[in-house]
N, C-alpha and C positions, 0 to 999 in steps of 0.2 A: 759422449761427453755430457749430454743432457741427463742420462741416468746417474752419472757420478755426482753432478752438481745437486740434483734433487735428493739423492741419498744423503749427501753431506748435510743439506738443510734439514731433512727430516730427522736424521740421527742427532743433530744438534738440538732440535726441539725436544727429543726424547731425553737427552742428557740433562736439559734444564730441569726436568721434573724428577730427576733422580734424587733431588734434595727434599722431596716432600712426602715420600711414601713409607717412612719408617715407623709410623705409629703402631703401637700394640698394647695389649692390656697387661696389667700386672707389673710388679716392681722387683721380681726375683729373677733368678737365672733361667726361668722358663717363661716365655710369652705365649699364652694360650690362643690369643686371637688378635686381630687387628681392630683398633677403635679409631675412627677418624676424628680429627680435631673439630671443635665446634664451628658452625657457620660464622664467618667473619674473622676467624683466626688468621694471623699473618706471620710470615717468616721472611727475614732478610738473609740472603745467601750470597757470599762472595766466591767467585770462581777465578782460578788462575789457569789459563788455557794455553795450549800450544797446538800447532798443526791444524788438523781438521776440526778441532773444537773452536777455532776462531780466537778472538781477542779476549783479554781479561774483562770481567764484567761483574756487577753487583745488581741483583734483582730482588724484587719483592713478590712473594707468592701469597695469594689469598684464597681461603676456602670459601667457595661460592655456595649459593643456596642449592639444595638438592634439586635434581632435575631428572630427566629420563633420556635414555639413548636406545633407539630401536625398540621402544615400547617398554623398556625395563628401567627400574630406578637405578641411578648411578650417583657417584660423588664427583663433583667438578672442582678443580683447582686452577686458578688463572694466575699468570705472571704479568709483571709490568712490561714484558717484552711483547705481550699481545697473544701468546699462546694459551691454550687451556688443555689440561689433562683430564680425561674421563676415566674413572676407576671404578672397579666393581666394589659394592658396599661391603660384602662379606669378608674380603681379604685384602682389599686395596690394590689388587692386581690391575695393571694398565690395560685398558681396552683400546683407546685411541687418543692421539694427540691432535688437537684442532689448531689450525693456523689462525691468523688475524681475521680472516674472512669467515670464520666459524665452520669451515669445511675441513674434512679429515686431511691431515698431512701424513701421518704415520699410524698404522693400526697393527694390532697383534692378535693372531688367532692360533690357539686360544689366548686369553689375557695372560700377561706375564708378570711374575712377582714372587713373593715369598709363599712357602708352604708352612702353615702353622700346625702344631705349636713350634716355636723357635726355642732351641736349646743347644748348648755347646756340643759339637760333635755331629749334629744332624747334617745330612747331605741329601740332595735330590737332583735329578736331571729331568727336564721337560723339553718338549720339542714344539717349536712355534713357527708360524709364517708371518714375516714382517712385510707389509705392503706400503710402498711409497706412492701415494695417490696421485701426485701430479703427473706421473708417467704410467701408473698402473703396474710398474715392475714390483715383483715380490721375491723374497728369498726365504728358504727354510733354514733353521739353525737349531742347534742344541744349546740349552741354557743349564749349566751345571753349577750348583752352589754348595758351599760348605760353611757352617757356622763355626768359625775358628776359635772364638774366645768371647768372654764377657768381661769388660775391662773399663777403667776410667779413661775418658778422653777429654782434653781441654781445648776449647775453641774460644773465639772472641765473645760468644754468648755465655760462657761459663764452663763448668766441669760437670760431666754427665757419666753415669754408668751406661754402657752401650754394648750390644752384641756386635762383634766384628764378623761380617759376612763377606766371603769372597766368592765371586761368580765369574765363570769363564764361558765363552762361546766358541764354536768352531769357525766363527767369522773373524777371529783375531782380537776379541775383547777380553781383558783381564781386569775386573773391577772389584774394588773393596769398598764396603759401606759400613758405617758405624751407626747402628740403629738404637735409639734410646727408648726403652719402654715407657709409655705414658706421655712422652714429649710431643709426638706428632711427626716432626720432620726427621730426616737423617741429620745427625750431628755433623758428620764429616763424610766425604767421599774421596776416593782416589781411582780415577778411571784411565785405563790405558788401552789404546788401539794400535795394532801393528798394521803393516801394509796390506794385509788380507782384508781388512775391514772395508765394507762398501763405501764408507765416507773417507777412507784414507787414514794414515797414521796420525796420532795426536794424543795429548794427555790433558786431563782436567783434574784439578784438586779444588774441592769446595769445602766451605765450612759455614756453620750457622753463625751469623753475626748478631741477630736480635730476633725476638719472637714476641707476639702479643696475642693473648687468648681472651 
């Protein structure tokens, strides 16, 4: 029971940050690299949640000052809920999610995220180990993504050109992200978990409400 509760909490922390890692360079149908938003940039994100994702919420995410993690430079992004995502500077891939106490809640080995350049039709599969640090339990999984389209998407913050990227895991996740080149955060996400997921079944739909650079 302890493992299930901890996995649910850790996975929820990770889901919070699914809305902030979509930034990339360029404004055409190919994004050559990831470019983080400037220090101090903020995004407001609304989430509609069911099941293991918990209750509906709206949160603010802020790009913190550059820092280091295990001796290496990293990007830090904090939310109004108290968590902090630590990401790799070169590609924005997630390294670890910190809890309110500043200690690791969930970590990924190797870091997880996009493989650049992004363009319609690109696919990739990587293998990762996710560790829930409160219990020390970990699980290995495959992360398979497909860049399905480059399209306009409208949310409360406006209308944006975005790559639609669908990613699945063998842990029961089927997630779709709309990533807008040059914007910084994801514009929109649709995350689905089935009963195989360590956190349990649930859904999350999020959209960008406002941004400030």
